[in-house]
Structures are given as structure tokens and as C-alpha cells.
N, C-alpha and C positions, 0 to 999 in steps of 0.2 A: 434475533434475528435468526434468520432461515439459514438451513444448511447451502444453499448458494451461495450467499455472503461471505462463507470464509475463503481463505483466497491460501492458495500455492506458494508452496516454497519459495517459488524462479518467480512468482508473480510479487512476491514480496521485496524481493533483492529487487527489484522491478525497478519498485514505487520509493524503494528506499535511498537509491540512488537517485533518482526529481525529490526525494522532500529533504536530501542535506543528511540523512540517518542511517547510523554505520547500527548492524547488528553486534554487538561486544558484549563481554560482560563488565567494563562500567558504565554502562547506557541501560542492561534488564536486570531483573533477575536472574539468580544463580539457578533456578528453574530451569531454567531457556539455555542451557550451557549446550544440550545439544543442538539445537539451532544455530547457537555462538560455533560452535566447532565446525559443522557445515556452512558457513559462514567463512571461515579460514578457509576452507577446505573446496570451494565456492568453484573455482578455472579447472579443478581436477575433475568436479560432479559432473562440470556443465561437459567436461572432454571426452566422460565416461561415459555421457547422457546415460544417468544412474536415477530412472524416469523413479525409481523406490522415493527417494529423498527431493526431488528435483519437484515433483509431483504428491505431497505429501502435503494436508492442508495444513496450516498453522494454526495456534489453535486464538480466537477470537483475544484476551487476556495481550497475548503479545502482540499483537495484530496495534492492538488497541494504548497498550507502551511505548510502545516507537510511533505511534502517531502523534502520542500527544507530547512529542520531542521535538517536531515541524513548526517555526513559525510558518512554512509556507502556508500558500491561502488561494483558494481557487474561486472561479466566480463564477453566480448560477442568478438568469431573468430568462420568461418566456418560457420554460421548460426545459431548459440545457443546462446540464454546467462547462466551463470553458475555464482552459487552463490563465487564460488570460483575459480583460472586462472589455466589455463588447457598449460601455452607453453610462450612460449615467443612472439609467436604473438596475442596474445588478447590483445584486448583494454578497458581499464576499462574507466564505461560509470553508469556516475552518475541515485539517483535512481529516482529524473525529470527527464532528460532524460529517461531514462525506459517507465517511466509516459508516459510522451509526444509521444511519439513514438508505443510506442506494449498497451498500458495502464495498469488500474487497476491487474486485473487476473491475466497479467503475471509475478508482481511482488509477487504476494501469488502464484504463482504457482512456481519460480523459489525457496523460500526459504522454497518451503514447499517438492520440488522433487530433488530440487539441480542445476538442467537443466531445459532447455526450452529452444526446439527449435524456433526459428523467424523468420523461410522462409512460 
């Protein structure tokens, strides 16, 4: 996975809400405790606009752990990834597969905008 596919912490938090996944110690390996603590303090971090934390890159391994927990799927056809299906030609794709193929920013964008061009 290229560097441009890494997720910033604030985007991961946003995506986790859409995926009904919580970044907590019960869900992820204890080696991610720094990120779990940030998640617990997320409101304060946003209020103080701590860009060092908000814009920090999250390890791919942590993103993959979280995305594997979600049963949410999206749809792909005709070069577009969609939050909702368009028709019978749509292929269902898991969030972990989207992450592996297109990166974290695409996941955040599809939930924000409803669709993303993948070409």
C-alpha cells in the first residue's frame, strides 16, 4: 500500500462512525493503546484542534483490524464506488477490500459524498 493510502486519525474516527466500529481496547490489540486513548479524548482533541494528533497517520495494521470488524459493505460498478446500490450490475465489496485496493481516504469520501470515482 502506498503512502498516500494511509489514513489520518481524524478520518479513521469519521469512518469508524459510518462503519459502526469503536476504537476501544476490547476491539483491538493492546499495542494500539495510544490510539485508543486518543479516541477516548477525541472531543477534547477536536476542541483544542490538536493537529499533531488529528493529522497523525494511523498504521495500516490498525486500520485493517478495525475494518475487519465491520459488516458494512459498499457497491462498485462502472468505475464508481457507492454507498448504496445503483442496479443489478453492482458488485458488493467489503470495507477491508476497499481499503486494500483504494485506501482509507476513498472510504471516508464514499461515506461523505455517497460515491467516488475509482478510475
